[in-house]
N, C-alpha and C positions, 0 to 999 in steps of 0.2 A: 480611835486615836485622837480625834478632835475633842470629844466629849471628856476624855481623860486629861487632855491639856487644859480644858476649861476648868475642869474640877481642881486641877493643880493651882490654876491662876486664883481660883476663889479661896482656896485653903491658904495661899500665901498672903492674899489681900486681907483676910480675916485676922492676921497677926499684927497689923499696924494699930498703934494706939491713938486715941483722939488728940493726945498732947503732941505726937509725932507729926499728925497731919497739920496741926496748927503751927508747929515751930520749924519744920524742916522744909527745904525747897522741893519742888517737884522732882529734880534729879535726885536728890538724896533719898526721898521715898522710893523712887524707882530702884535706886541701887540697893537699899535695904531690903527691900521686898524681892527683887528678882536678880540679884547678883550672880547667882549661879545659871541663869537663863541667857539666852542669846538676844539681847534687846537692841533694837535700834531707836535712836532718838532723832526725830526730825527737826530740821530748822523751825523756829516759831513763826507763825504768820499771824497778823493782826486779825481779828475776828471782825467781820463787816457783813452786813446784809445787803444783798444785791438782788433785786427782782428783775426778771427778764421780760416782764410784761410790757406791751406797747399796743398802739392802736390797731396796727395791722394785724397782730396776733388775735386781738379780739374780734377784729373783723372776719378772720378766717374762721373763728369759731362760730360766729353769726351765720356765716355762708352755709356750715354745715346744717342749720336748722331749716334752710330752704326759704325761697321767696314767699310762699303761702304762709308759712308759720311766722315769717317776719312781719308780713302785712297784717295778719291777725292780731299779733301784739301792738302794732302801730294803731290799729283800729281802736283799741281799748287804751292804751297808754299815751299814745301821740308821740312817744319817743320811746327808744330802748337805752335804758341805763345799765351799765355793767360796773361792778366795783370788783377790783382785783382783791382777792381774800388774803394775799400776802402783804401787799405795800398799802392798800386801801385807795389805790389811784382810781379815779373815777373816768369813765369813758360813756359818752352820749352820742346815740345816733339818732337823728330826726328822719323823717320820711325821705327826704333828699338823699342823706348819707346811706340810708339803707337800699335805695333803689340804685345807687352807684355800686353798692356791694355786688350787684348781680348784672351790672351793664356789661354788655359784651357777650353774655351768657346766652345761648340759643335754647329755648325750652320749646318742646313740642307739646302742643295741646291738641287732643283729638277734636275733629270737627263735631258740632252739635247735630248735624243732619244724619238723618238714618236712610239706608238704602234698602 
């Protein structure tokens, strides 16, 4: 049934001309194409970009790498720099910041002695 409905929408959509697309409002196009269908038109909302990144989220991601991996990166790079792929916000964590990511965590290290 879904596929049948999708095919119907495609067939109806193919009937509109380039001139109609250029000259008619969106509501007029919808009415011309789908006047026999049950169509709901929602209120318009302005389109805007919102990125939800922040330093705390980046810090949580870094914690998942573990203290050993973080220290290895810091030994090579002296700082960890993360760029958000969506908004390009830059986050920088130096050695002090990185150690604070794991402050309060209890980690168990096996003793080096053998019995």
